[in-house]
N, C-alpha and C positions, 0 to 999 in steps of 0.2 A: 503494499499500499503504501502511495505517495506521501510524504509528510507533507503539511503545511509548512510555508516559510514566513518567518519574521523579519519583517523590511526595518532596521534601524540605521539613523543616519548620525552621525556626527561633525562637528567641524573643527579643524586645528593645522595651527602650524610645528613646527620644530618646538616651540619654545615649549609648548603646552603638551607635548607626547609623554611624559610622565605621568600627569594627568589623567587625560586621555586610556594608558595602557592599565590604569587604575580602573576607571569606567568598565571600560572590556572586561577586563578580566573580571569584575563583579557580575555582569552579564552573564559570561560563561559558568563562573560558580553556582548561579542558580537558575541555567537554562534546562529545558527538558527532555528527555529524549523522544518524544511525541512530534518535536520542529525541527527546523531547520533554521538557524539565527544567522540572517545576512549583515553585516555591521559594514556598512561603506563611510568611509572617511574623506570627508571634502576638505580639499585642502588647496593652497597655491602650490606645493612642493614639497618634498620632506626628503630629510638626511637618508642615504641609502642603511644605513647603520640604523637608525628609527625602522624603517621598513622591515629589516630582516627582524627585529625584536617583535614587532607588530605580531609576523607571521609565526612568532610562536605561539600567539594565542589562537591559533585554528585548533579548531576539532573537528573530529566526524560529522557533529552537527553546528560549528561555530565558522561561518565562513568570513573573512576581511579582505577587502576592496579599498582601493585607495584612487581617488577622483580629484584630477587635476582642475578647478574651477577656473582657471585663466579667460578663456574664452568665453563663460557668461558674466563673468564679471567688470572685463576689461571694458566696455564702453560708458561703464556708470564708474568705473574708479576714483575718478579725479571728485566728483562729487559724493560719493558716500565716505570718501574719507575726511571730505571739506567738514563734516558734523560730528564726528567722533570724537571723542574725550579719553582721559586716562588708557587705561590699560586693553581697550576695546581696539580690535584692526576689522578689517572689513570681512572677516571669516563669519561676523555674527550674522551677516546677511546671508549667507551660503543656502541657509535652510530655507527662505524664500521662492528660492530656483528648484527645490524636488519636484514639484509636481510635473512642468517642464519638462526634465532631464529624465524622467521614467513614466512617458507616456503611458505604458502599460501596468503599472500598479495603481492598486484602485487604492491605499491607506497606510501610512509609514508610519513611525514614530521617530520625532528627532529630541535628542539628548544634547546638551550641553556636557562640555568634558569633566565639569566641577562636583562630578556626581558618583555616589556609589550606588547602586542596587543593592537591595535586602529583599529580595522577592523576584518572582518570573516576571520578565519584561514581556513575556507573551498575553498574560493576563492584562496589561493595558493596550497589546497592541489590537487586540480581538474584541475591547470594549464595543460595545455598541453607542455610536454617539445620532445613531439617524440621519436625517439629512443637513447637522450641522458642519462646517469647515474643519471647526479645531475642537478635539477635546484639550482640556486645560485647568490649571489648578489658578485660582487666584490668588495674588500675590499678596503673603500675609507680610511683608514688608511695607505696604504703604499706610494701614490703615493707623499705626502708632505714629506717624510725623503728619503734621499738620500741612506744611508746606509740599508734600509729597501726596498729599488729599487733594489741597487746591488745584495741583497740578493736572492730576488726572481727572479733574471735574470740568475744568476752565479750560485745559490746553487740550489734554487728549478726547475730550468730552465721552469719558464712561463713567458711570458711576464707580466708586470706589469698591464697591463688594465685588464689581464685574470685570475689573482688569487684571488681565492675568497674568502671569510669570512665563514668558518664553522660553525658559529653559528644557521644559517637558511639554512637548506637544506630539498629541495623536493627530493627525492630518487626512482626513477624508480626501484624498487627490480629485478624483471624482469633480466634488464638488467645488475644492479650492479651484480647478482649471473651468468648471461650469461658469463660478462666479467672475474669472479674469482677476483673479488676485495679484498674479503675477504682474500683468499688464497695469494693473491700477497704479502696484508699488512703484514701477518705471516712470509710467508717466508721471506720479506725486513727487520723485527725485528729480524728474528731471524739469519739473515746472514750478516747486514750492522746495523741496529739499527742506524740508522745516527741521526746526532745531528742535532736539529730542533729550531726553535724561535717559531712556532707555532706547537705543535707537531701532532694531527689528523691532522690539517688543511693543512700542508706541503704534509703528503703521499695522502692526498685526491686529492690534486693540480694536484701532480705528477703522480698518477695511474689514475686519470680521465681526464687526459690532453685532449683537443678536442674533451670531451664527455658531454660537459657542457653546459645548455641554460640558457643564461645568463638573471636573474629576473630585473625587474625594481628597482631601488633603498630604494624604499620606504618600500621593504621588509625586509631591515635588515639597518634600518636609524642608522647611529650611531651619538653620541649629539657631533658632530664637530660646534661652533659657527661658522665657517664661510662656512657654508655649509648647512645651514637649508633649510629643505622642506616645500611647504606650505600644511597646514594640507589637504586637498584635495587627497595631494601625498603619504600621510604617511600608511601607515598598520601596522607596529610595530616600536618599537624603540627598540635597544639595546644596554645598557648600558656596552661597552665591555673594554677591558684592566682595567686602574685605573678611569674611568667614572662612578663612584657606587654614585648615588644620597642619599646613605646614610653613604658615608663617605664625600662627597663634596656639599653645600649647592648651588653651580654656575653652576651645569652640566645643558646644554641644553635639554631642555624635560622632567628635574624633575619634574612640574607640573604633568604630564601623572602619573610618579612613584606613586606620594604621592596619588592622587586621587583613584587609585587602593590600595594601601597598607591601606587608611583606612579602609579598607572592610574586612580585613584578621584581625585573633587573634594575629600576632606577630607586630600589627601597634606600638604599644608603646615599645616594644622591637629595633624596628628599628628607632625610632625618639631619643632613648635615645644612641644608636648608635653610629646616626650622632652627635650628641652633644658630646659624649666621646671621639671620635676620633680626635687623640693628634695630635697637630704638627709633634711631631718625628716620629708619625706614617706618616705622610702627606711626611714628608722629608723621608724616608724609602721606600715611594712608587714612589717619584721622583728619587731616586736613583737607585731604580728597573726600571725607565723608561730609564734611562739611561746604565746600565745596559744591556738591553736588545738590545737597538741600538748599543750600541760595539759590542755584543755578532753575530749580524747582520751582522755590517761589518768585523768583525775575518771571521765567515764562508764564504761570501764572495770571500774570499781571497783565498781559497782552492779550490783545484783539487779532493778531494773525495764526491763530495756532489749527490744530487738525479739527476744533470743535468749530470755529467761527466760518474754515474753509468749507466744512459741510453744510452751514446754515444759509453760508451764500451761494452754494449749488443750488439747496434746495429753494430757495427763492429765485433765481435764476429759473428753475424748470416751472416754477408755477406763472413766473411771468410771461414764459414761451409758450 
């Protein structure tokens, strides 16, 4: 009997390969013999030694593919880079192209590389999201910060409780294509290239508004000390923003990360990174967080964001 395939996509450059390998390793650790797991890494190029190490993750039911994104991103590269901040690279936009690159696929899971699975990702992949475009989890880092709440409501134009984190996505590729999400994204970048706090995330929240199936929080659990989940409700841990176990020893769920990290060839390097991460670097992280909140607050007061663009288009449609 032919086994069903689980199509998983990630994006990375050489700098993030150690963490991508931990994510991929955690997928294989929780894989089921019932399925074939096809992991595709979207990249602008990887060093041969990193490719060789990734190949060692392959099992009878786990495949690794590496796809260069140059031809997809090149026409937009200059504009995409213009609005990036801090540690972001253009790789965050690669998820936008999956539907067009794989026209025969009907669904896909996209996950960031700062994630560790504690459950079988096939459970997410086969979740029924109806005719929605995305399955995702509301971003739990937003409600506790006033500036972020104002930004989401007044700039992106989405209720705070409905604003998703794009680090984990179940994509209904058929509906994504039928709704011309990529074409709309490209048009918006070329026409407006909005300032953002979370670049790809803001575009997806805007473009897929009203077409999102909200998953249980355990499918995108952020390491918040004031909102921990019992083990039975955890499916994956997402060490988002500055909550990196390889930079800070007190991040919630760090034990989950290190348990898998020990099984990869980069373990010693990652331990060294934690030990050698300086107070100056931690202060820089804090300053980055402050700047992010300030940026959100400033954009929330302006009248040229996603929300106002939607209203303008609606008014023009009614007038026409």
